[in-house]
C-alpha positions in Angstrom: -6.9 -16.4 -14.8 -8.1 -17.4 -11.4 -11.0 -19.4 -10.0 -12.6 -20.6 -6.8 -12.6 -24.3 -6.3 -15.9 -25.8 -7.6 -16.0 -28.1 -4.6 -17.0 -25.2 -2.3 -20.6 -25.0 -1.4 -22.9 -22.0 -2.3 -22.5 -20.5 1.1 -18.7 -20.7 1.0 -18.8 -19.2 -2.5 -20.8 -16.2 -1.2 -18.3 -15.7 1.7 -15.4 -15.7 -0.7 -17.0 -13.2 -3.0 -17.3 -10.8 -0.2 -13.6 -11.0 0.7 -11.3 -8.3 -0.5 -8.5 -9.7 -2.6 -4.7 -9.4 -2.7 -3.4 -9.9 -6.3 0.0 -11.3 -6.9 0.9 -10.2 -10.5 4.1 -12.0 -11.1 6.2 -14.1 -13.4 6.1 -17.3 -11.4 9.2 -18.6 -9.6 9.9 -20.3 -6.3 10.2 -16.9 -4.5 6.8 -15.8 -5.8 5.2 -19.1 -4.8 6.7 -18.9 -1.3 5.6 -15.3 -0.8 2.1 -16.0 -2.0 1.8 -18.9 0.4 3.0 -16.7 3.3 0.5 -14.0 2.4 -2.3 -16.5 2.2 -1.4 -17.8 5.7 -1.1 -14.4 7.3 -4.1 -12.6 5.7 -6.8 -15.3 5.9 -9.5 -12.6 5.7 -8.3 -11.8 2.2 -8.6 -13.9 -0.9 -5.1 -14.2 -2.5 -5.2 -14.4 -6.3 -2.2 -15.1 -8.6 -1.8 -13.9 -12.2 1.1 -14.1 -14.5 -0.4 -12.0 -17.3 -1.4 -8.3 -16.8 -4.4 -8.8 -19.2 -6.1 -10.6 -16.2 -6.5 -7.2 -14.6 -9.3 -6.6 -17.1 -11.3 -9.7 -15.9 -14.7 -8.4 -14.8 -14.8 -11.0 -12.0 -11.6 -9.5 -10.4 -13.2 -7.1 -8.0 -12.6 -5.6 -4.5 -8.8 -5.5 -4.8 -7.2 -4.1 -1.7 -3.6 -4.6 -2.9 -1.7 -5.5 -6.1 1.8 -6.9 -5.6 4.0 -6.7 -8.7 7.0 -8.9 -9.2 9.2 -9.6 -12.3 6.9 -7.7 -14.6 8.7 -6.4 -17.8 9.9 -2.8 -17.4 8.4 -1.9 -20.8 4.9 -3.1 -19.6 4.9 -1.0 -16.4 3.1 2.1 -17.9 0.2 0.0 -19.2 0.1 -2.1 -16.0 -0.1 0.9 -13.7 -2.7 2.5 -16.0 -4.9 -0.6 -15.9 -4.7 -0.8 -12.1 -5.5 2.9 -11.6 -8.4 2.7 -14.1 -10.0 -0.6 -13.2 -9.0 -1.0 -9.6 -8.6 2.6 -8.3 -8.9 1.6 -4.6 -6.1 -0.9 -4.7 -2.7 -0.1 -3.2 0.3 -1.1 -5.4 3.4 -2.8 -4.0 6.5 -3.6 -6.0 8.9 -6.5 -5.1 12.4 -5.9 -6.5 15.7 -7.6 -6.5 17.6 -4.6 -5.2 16.1 -1.1 -4.6 19.5 0.5 -5.3 19.3 -0.8 -8.9 15.7 0.0 -9.6 15.2 1.1 -13.2 14.9 4.9 -13.4 11.6 4.7 -15.3 10.0 2.6 -12.5 11.5 4.8 -9.8 9.6 7.6 -11.6 6.3 5.9 -10.7 7.4 5.9 -7.1 8.3 9.6 -7.2 4.9 10.3 -8.7 3.1 8.5 -5.9 1.7 5.8 -8.2 3.5 3.0 -6.4 2.8 2.8 -2.6 5.5 0.5 -1.5 8.8 -1.0 -2.7 9.9 -4.3 -1.0 13.5 -5.6 -1.7 13.6 -9.4 -1.9 16.1 -9.5 1.0 13.5 -8.1 3.4 12.9 -10.4 6.4 9.6 -12.2 5.9 8.1 -10.7 9.1 8.9 -7.2 7.8 7.6 -8.0 4.4 4.2 -9.2 5.7 4.0 -6.2 8.1 4.6 -3.8 5.2 1.9 -5.6 3.1 -0.5 -5.0 6.0 0.6 -1.4 6.1 0.0 -0.9 2.4 -3.6 -2.3 2.7 -4.2 0.2 5.5 -3.2 3.1 3.3 0.4 3.5 4.4 3.6 3.5 2.3 6.9 1.9 2.6 10.1 2.7 0.6 13.8 1.7 1.3 15.8 4.6 2.7 18.3 4.2 -0.1 15.6 4.7 -2.7 14.2 7.7 -0.9 17.6 9.3 -0.8 17.9 8.7 -4.5 14.6 10.4 -5.2 15.1 13.3 -2.8 15.8 16.7 -4.4 19.5 17.5 -4.7 20.7 19.4 -1.7 18.1 17.6 0.5 19.6 14.1 1.1 17.2 13.6 4.0 14.4 15.6 2.5 10.6 15.4 2.6 10.2 11.8 1.2 12.6 10.4 3.8 10.9 12.3 6.6 7.5 11.2 5.3 8.6 7.5 5.2 10.0 7.7 8.8 6.7 9.2 10.0 4.7 6.4 8.2 6.8 3.7 9.9 6.4 5.3 13.3 2.6 5.6 12.9 1.9 2.0 12.2 -1.0 0.6 14.2 0.6 -1.5 16.9 -1.8 -4.4 15.9 0.0 -4.6 12.5 3.4 -5.3 14.2 4.9 -8.5 15.3 4.2 -10.0 18.8 7.4 -10.7 20.6 7.4 -10.8 24.4 5.1 -8.4 26.1 5.2 -5.7 23.5 4.4 -5.4 19.9 7.1 -4.3 17.4 6.5 -1.8 14.6 7.8 -2.3 11.1 10.8 -0.1 11.8 11.6 -1.9 15.0 11.5 -5.2 13.2 13.9 -3.9 10.6 16.3 -2.8 13.3 15.9 -6.0 15.2 16.7 -8.0 12.1 19.9 -6.0 11.6 20.8 -6.4 15.3 20.4 -10.2 14.9 23.0 -10.0 12.1 25.5 -8.3 14.5 25.1 -4.9 12.8 26.3 -1.9 14.8 24.0 1.1 15.5 26.1 3.4 13.3 25.7 1.0 10.3 22.0 0.5 11.0 21.5 4.3 11.0 23.3 4.6 7.7 21.5 1.7 6.1 18.0 3.0 7.1 18.7 6.7 6.6 18.3 7.5 10.3 20.4 9.3 12.9 22.4 7.1 15.3 20.4 8.6 18.3 17.1 7.6 16.6 18.4 4.0 16.3 19.4 4.0 19.9 15.9 5.1 20.9 14.4 2.3 18.8 16.8 -0.3 20.3 15.8 0.8 23.8 12.1 0.4 22.9 12.8 -3.0 21.4 14.6 -4.2 24.6 11.7 -2.9 26.7 9.0 -4.5 24.6 10.9 -7.8 24.4 11.8 -7.7 28.1 15.5 -8.3 27.4 18.7 -6.5 28.5 21.0 -6.7 25.6 21.5 -7.7 21.9 22.3 -11.3 22.7 19.0 -11.9 24.6 17.0 -10.0 22.0 18.5 -12.2 19.2 17.9 -15.4 21.2 14.3 -14.5 21.9 13.6 -13.4 18.3 15.0 -16.6 16.8 12.8 -18.6 19.2 9.8 -16.7 18.0 10.8 -17.3 14.3 10.5 -21.1 14.9 6.7 -20.6 14.9 6.8 -19.7 11.2 8.0 -23.1 10.2 7.9 -23.8 6.5 6.6 -20.4 5.7 10.0 -18.9 6.3 11.8 -18.0 3.1 15.2 -19.7 2.3 18.0 -18.0 4.2 19.8 -17.1 1.0 16.9 -14.6 0.3 17.2 -12.8 3.6 20.9 -11.9 3.9 
């Protein structure tokens, strides 16, 4: 279960009780611990709770959930987990952290298709992007990898409604939920593209990977340069890496970020 430290005074207890909560429902490993730490540091207006057993969802003291993040939960338990969340925490968004969105079990993908899961986050997402997506989910948005959306789109519509909807969501993110770099503020989509730029990925490959047209990627790249006040990819990468240094120990190991 979870608890608030008994060393807190009555006033602090009351403040904590009024906070909304982010629940990490996960089989504990180093990745889950690092992600929980990063979420706690980024969203200090939220109380972050960790559970390893879905039965904890029934705890009467677990109230005001704004988001439930699922990680390494048994596939067979998903129907009951989703049902408990929808019944006991109907206002909570649901995010799913997966090893690889391309290999997502078809039964779990069905929950995405039915709109019961609001976001899917592959483990190799850059931490900045991951935290921005979490913020988006709490604000009522959705986030799904392009490859997953193409897989769920009706046959004959490889870039159908789900893909178009996802693109619209990414483009409508409140600027305050983005990452501050230079004079501008980057949206979640721009951070995704910048991350790929920093890996030396060409526009054509970025477009294919994200399910966008190459012209759309070029527009995003121009916006990134303008917001960062840089002239080319080298300057953008250099400035981005300098900004990453501020994250310090909260950055995930590089082997998790491709």
